[in-house]
Structures are given as C-alpha cells and as structure tokens.
N, C-alpha and C positions, 0 to 999 in steps of 0.2 A: 265353072264361072266363079270368079271372085267379086268382092265388093266393086271394086272399079268397073268391071265388065258389065254388072247388075245395072248400073246408073242408065245406059242407053236404052235397053229395053223399057225400064221403068218410065223413061221420059217419054217414049214412043206411045206407051198405054195411057199415062195419067198427064202428061206435059208438066210434071213437076221436076224441077231440076235438083237433083240431088247434091249437086256441087255447091249450092247456095246454102246448104245446112252443114251444121258442125257434124264431121263424119263419125267421131266417137259416140257422140248421144243418138244421133240417126240410126246408126248400124246397130247399136245396141237394142233399140226398139224393135228394128226390123228382125234382128236375129231372134228375140223373144217371140215374136209372132210365127216365125217360121217353126221354132220349136214347140210353140203351143199346138200347132196344126200337125206336127210330127211329119214335117217335109225333110228332106233330105240335104237341101241346100237351096241357092240362089235360082239355079236353072229350073229345078221342080217348081219352086215358088212361082216363077214367072209364068210357068205353064197353068198353075192352079189359079192364080188371080186373072188369067186370060180367058178361063173357062168356067169359073165361079162367080157369078155376079155378088154373091153375098160376102165371100172373103175378099173380093176387090173392094167393095165399100168398106169393109172393116180395115183393109190395109189403108185406105185413104184417110179415115178417121185416126189411124195410128201416125200417119206422117203429117196431118195437119194439126195434130195435138189438140184435140177438142176436149179442153177441160175448161169449166167456167163455173161461176156462181154468182148470185145477186149481191151487189155490194161488196165484191170482193176486196180486202183490206179497207175495212169500213172508215178508219181515220183519214185515209185519202179522199173518200167520197165526202166526208164532212168538210175537208178543205176545198173540195171542188164547189160544194154548196156554199160555204161561207165566205171565200175569197175569190175564187175564180169566177164562177157563174156569175155573180152581181155585176162585176165589171164587163164580162161578155155580154150580157144583156143590155147594159148601159150604152155600150159602143156599137152594138149590131146595127147595121144599116138595112132595115127591113127585117125580114124574118131572120131568126136565129138558126142557123144551119150547123148540123153536127153529124159527124162521121164516126161510126163505131167499126173499125177495121178489124179483120180476123175475128168476127163476133161469136163464133162458135154457136152455141145452142140458143143464143138470143138473151141469155141473162143480163149482159152488160147493157145493150140497147134498150131494153124495158127498164132496167134500174134508171137510165138516163131519163126516160119519157116520165116515169112516176116524179122524179125529182124536178124536172123542169116543169112539169104540170103545176107544181106548188107556185110557181112564179109567172107563168105565161099561159094564156089560152091555147089550145092546140093549133089554132089558126096562125099563131106567131111564131111557130117553130117546126122544124122538120128534122128527122133522124134517118139518115141513111146508114144500114147494116149490112156488111159485106163479109162473105168468107169463100175459101176456095172449095169446101165440101158442099156439093148440091144437096145431099142426103142431111147433112146437119143444117142446112138453111130450110129444108122442109120441115124439120123437126121444130126448128125455132118458130115457124110460122104457126104450128099447132099450138104451142105455148103451155105445155104440161110439164109440171116438175115436181120433182120428189123433195121430202122435207129437207135434205141435207144442202140442197142448191139455195134454200130460202134461209138458211140458218143466220145468215149476217143481214138480212133485210130488216129495216126497222119495221115494227109491228103495224104502225099506222098504215104502211103501204100493203102489208101482207092482209090486214083486215078489210082495207078498201078496194084493192083490186085483185084480189084472188077468191076463188071458189073452191072449196074442199071436194075433191071428187071420191076419194076413198080414205082409207086409214092413213096412207102416206103420200098422196098425190094432191096436186093443186092445179087449177087451170087458171091463167091469167084472162083478165077481162078483154073484151073486144074494145073498150074505150082505150086501153094502153095499145092493143095491138094496132090500132089503126094510126097511131102515131109514128110507127116504124116501117120503113120500106126496105125490103131484103132483096139483095142482089148478090150474084156471084162475082168475086173478083179475086185475081191473083196478083198479090203485092209484089212478085218478082218479075212479071212481064206484062200486065196489063196497063192501059193508060189510067192515070190516077184522076178521079172526078175532083171537081172543084167550083166554086170556092167554099171553104167552111171557116166557121169561127172557132170551133172546137173539133179536134180529132182524138179519138181514143184509139190506141193500140198497145195491148196490155198483155204482158206474159206470153209473147209470141216470138219476137225477134230474138230472145235469148237462144233459140235454136239455130239461129242463122249465123253464117260467117261474118267477120268484121267487115268485108267488102259489101256484102249483101246488105248489112244493117245500115251502112253508111248510105247506100243507094235509096233504101226506103226511107230513111229519115230526110234525106235531101228531096225526095218526091213529096213527102208529106209537107216540108216546108213550102213547096211550090203551090200545094192545094190549100193552104191557109190563107185567109184573109189578113191583110195588114194587122199585125199586133195579135193574130189568131194564136190559139194555144194547143200544144200537143201534150196529152196525158198518157204517160208510160206506166209499165208494170213495176212492181215493188222491188225486182232484181234487175232492172233495165236501165238504170241511171246513164245518161249519154255523157260520157266523158269529155268527148271533143266538140261538146255542142256550139262553141264559139265559131269553129271552122264550118259548121253546117248551117249558119245564119240564125241560131237560137240565142236567147237569153235565158237563164235559170231563174224562174220566180219563187218556186218552192221545190222541195223534193219531189221529183217525177212529174213536174210540170214545166214545160218550156215554151216561152213566147216567141213568136217570129219576129225577128229585128225588124223595125219599120224600115231602115235603109234597104235597098235592093241588094239581095245576096248572090247566090250562086247563078251562074249562067246555065 
C-alpha cells in the first residue's frame, strides 16, 4: 500500500480527507509516527489504528497538528488589543461574538477571554472554540497547562486567572472557562457557524492545499458580520485576499469587505 492508497482507509476511519493537506508535510508526519511505533508500512499502520484506541488518538493529534500556546506571537495580540478589538467592540450590534477555529488545547480562546474581559463584562461577549479532535477538546475543557504554554502570557493574566497545581503545571480559573464554549468542527466539511465579529484561525491552514485554503477563507468570510475581522497566523498571510472579499488592515488581520462578496 502506498500513500495514495492509504488515503481511502484513513478517510473511512477518521473522516479526514488527506487530499486537502499538503502531501509532503503530512506524509512526513505520518511516516515518522509509523517509524516511531516500528510498523512496517501503511497497511500495518491502518490495522494498528483500527484496533488500538490510544494509537488512533495519537494519529488524530498528529494529523490535526495540535500545537498551541497562550498569546502566541505576542506582538500580534498587542495589535489585536490596541487597534482591532476597540473598533469591533464599538461597532458590535449586541453581544460581541468571537470564533476561535482549530483551537487545539484551548490556549487561544482562553487568551481571548482574558483579553476581552478587560473591556467587557462576560454577559456582553461570547467565544466559540472548535477543533476537529475530540480528545483535544476534552483536554481544553480541563484547562491544565505547563509553564511552556504560558511563557508568552502577560503576567497580570497568569497571576489573576491561574492556580499553580504543582512545580510546573497551572489550572485556569472557572471564571475564564465559563467564557468559552467548545464544540467539534471540521473546517473542511462541516457547515460554518455564524455570524461573528472576529474569527481566529492561526497556524493551521499552512498545512492545507491552496484549494482547501481558499475554501476555508471563503467560508470564514461568509461567517463574518459586516466589517468583521479574520485573524490568521504569523506564516499565513493571505496573498489573494482581495479575490476572497477581504481588505488587509494590518499584517495577519483581514476585514470583510462591506460590499457583498462571493456567492
């Protein structure tokens, strides 16, 4: 069984379409996992993940790229706080609605909750956090993190919203947990929720093909309110943003054009 033949049984088991991912990057990750478990090839690997729940869950984490941290790329968060968020709050019609897509272990939506709470009471904003991996969502709901995850987080938030559990682990407060609703969502095939004033999808689409990226960005555009903003990762500038009905307002921040865009 070669990699091309491997895609069909993977889709049957996981409903993840590997055709939407960049082949070289994804194949390298999967081959490393096969080697790690000393399996002979794709066919043996399919049999293993079919029968071993722990290996299946490890595989899902590999292909959904679960890497996250609080305030990842702090300078971009400072721009969000000082330039983007004030306008969104000013122009919001009712409750400010935010979506953290592909949220991984929850670092990003919890960072958002702490930031927004500096400006709005919890009754005036909502945060939806979604990910493909149910196991990761459950971990996010628990809200326990290591020191490395918190390295970029402003000290005021760490002191206010975290309790130290041991030498190197921290529990996020229930006050922040209650600000975030977690759900499973597949960016490649599920219906997109709406409408939102702000959508974050960072350091994820870099792994997708150009066709899949355009489809995701188009769907995000439809999920944004008029003049809503999409915040992407530090390696994910959207070159063809005009074609996708966005305006570039800052590096990594794209505003939905007020005119009706794509059909």
